C-alpha positions as CSV (number, residue, x, y, z in Angstrom):
1,M,58.5,141.7,112.2
2,L,56.5,144.2,110.7
3,K,56.7,142.6,107.1
4,R,55.1,138.9,109.1
5,A,52.4,141.1,110.3
6,I,51.6,142.5,106.5
7,E,51.8,139.3,104.8
8,L,49.7,137.9,107.5
9,A,47.0,140.8,107.8
10,K,46.8,140.0,103.7
11,G,46.2,136.3,103.9
12,N,43.7,136.4,107.2
13,E,40.5,134.5,106.1
14,E,39.8,132.8,109.7
15,P,36.7,133.8,111.5
16,K,36.9,136.6,114.2
17,I,35.1,137.7,117.2
18,G,34.8,141.3,118.1
19,L,37.5,143.1,120.2
20,S,37.3,146.5,122.0
21,V,40.4,148.5,121.7
22,Q,40.6,152.2,122.4
23,V,44.0,154.6,121.6
24,P,44.8,157.8,121.1
25,K,44.0,159.3,117.7
26,S,47.4,160.2,116.9
27,L,48.7,156.4,117.0
28,K,45.5,155.6,115.4
29,D,46.5,157.6,112.5
30,D,50.0,157.1,112.4
31,F,49.2,152.8,112.1
32,E,45.8,154.3,109.3
33,S,49.1,155.0,106.8
34,I,51.2,152.3,107.3
35,C,47.8,150.1,106.7
36,K,46.9,152.6,103.7
37,F,50.9,152.4,102.4
38,N,50.3,148.3,102.9
39,N,47.2,148.1,101.5
40,V,45.8,145.7,104.2
41,S,43.4,146.6,106.6
42,M,43.5,148.2,110.4
43,S,41.9,144.9,111.5
44,S,43.1,142.6,109.5
45,M,46.7,144.3,110.5
46,L,46.1,144.4,114.0
47,L,45.0,140.7,114.0
48,S,48.4,140.0,112.5
49,L,50.1,141.6,114.6
50,I,48.1,139.7,117.6
51,Q,49.1,136.5,116.0
52,V,52.7,137.9,115.4
53,V,53.2,137.5,119.1
54,V,51.5,134.7,120.1
55,D,53.8,132.8,117.8
56,D,56.6,134.7,118.6
57,N,56.5,134.1,122.7
58,K,55.2,129.7,121.4
59,K,59.2,129.5,120.4
60,R,60.6,131.1,122.8
61,E,58.5,128.5,125.1
62,T,60.1,126.4,122.8
63,I,63.5,127.6,123.2
64,I,63.1,127.5,127.0
65,K,61.9,123.9,127.2
66,N,64.9,122.7,124.8
67,I,67.4,125.0,127.3
68,E,65.4,123.8,130.7
69,Y,65.9,119.2,129.2
70,D,69.5,120.1,128.5
71,I,70.7,121.7,132.3
72,A,68.0,118.5,133.3
73,Q,70.7,116.2,131.2
74,L,73.8,117.6,132.8
75,E,72.4,118.4,136.1
76,R,72.1,114.2,136.3
77,E,75.9,114.1,134.5
78,K,76.7,116.3,136.9
79,A,74.8,114.4,140.6
80,I,77.0,110.8,138.9
81,L,79.9,112.7,138.5
82,K,79.4,114.7,141.9
83,N,78.7,110.8,143.7
84,V,81.7,109.1,142.2
85,Y,84.0,112.2,143.2
86,D,82.4,111.8,146.8
87,K,82.9,108.1,147.1
88,Y,86.7,108.1,146.0
89,G,87.4,111.8,146.5
90,V,89.9,111.6,143.8
91,E,90.2,114.9,140.7
92,E,91.0,111.9,138.0
93,L,89.6,107.8,138.0
94,P,91.3,105.2,135.9
95,M,89.3,103.5,133.7
96,E,89.2,99.5,133.0
97,D,90.3,100.9,129.2
98,G,92.7,102.6,130.7
99,T,92.0,106.2,130.2
100,I,91.5,108.5,133.6
101,K,87.8,110.1,134.3
102,Y,89.1,113.9,135.3
103,I,85.9,114.2,137.7
104,K,86.8,117.6,138.8
105,R,87.5,119.2,135.6
106,D,84.3,117.5,133.9
107,L,82.3,119.0,136.8
108,D,83.9,122.3,136.6
109,E,82.6,122.5,133.2
110,I,78.9,121.1,133.2
111,N,79.2,124.0,135.6
112,K,80.1,126.6,133.2
113,K,78.2,124.8,130.5
114,I,74.5,124.6,133.2
115,E,75.4,128.3,134.6
116,S,75.5,129.5,130.4
117,L,72.5,127.2,129.4
118,E,70.6,129.9,132.4
119,N,72.0,132.9,131.1
120,D,70.8,131.9,127.6
121,I,67.0,131.8,129.3
122,Q,67.5,134.6,131.5
123,N,68.2,136.6,127.7
124,I,65.0,134.7,125.9
125,I,62.7,135.8,129.3
126,Y,64.3,139.5,129.3
127,D,64.5,140.1,125.6
128,L,61.0,141.0,124.7
């Protein structure tokens, strides 16, 4: 993250507005040392750190939306299989092409996939 922030700090030319922040002196001194070592201003570094956080959050939101889409797809598939299972009351259903649809097994696999994806979302949310 620091490397990305430094790279952004060195190349940020967009017009800026004021932001007032008060920090402990020791933190300011340590931060100033880091900025001087990397040849960037403290303002540019703060701005780039904010940008890194915003970018990371957007990526996280996109990943979560994609996972939620996958869950919705699985839920639709699950509903279809559940309807077949409820209608026929069998765990295996012979298909017209001679294959067998393993309804109960497929339902169990879908439930596991959904649970795994929901855990992924929780991990992304709590991995801040």
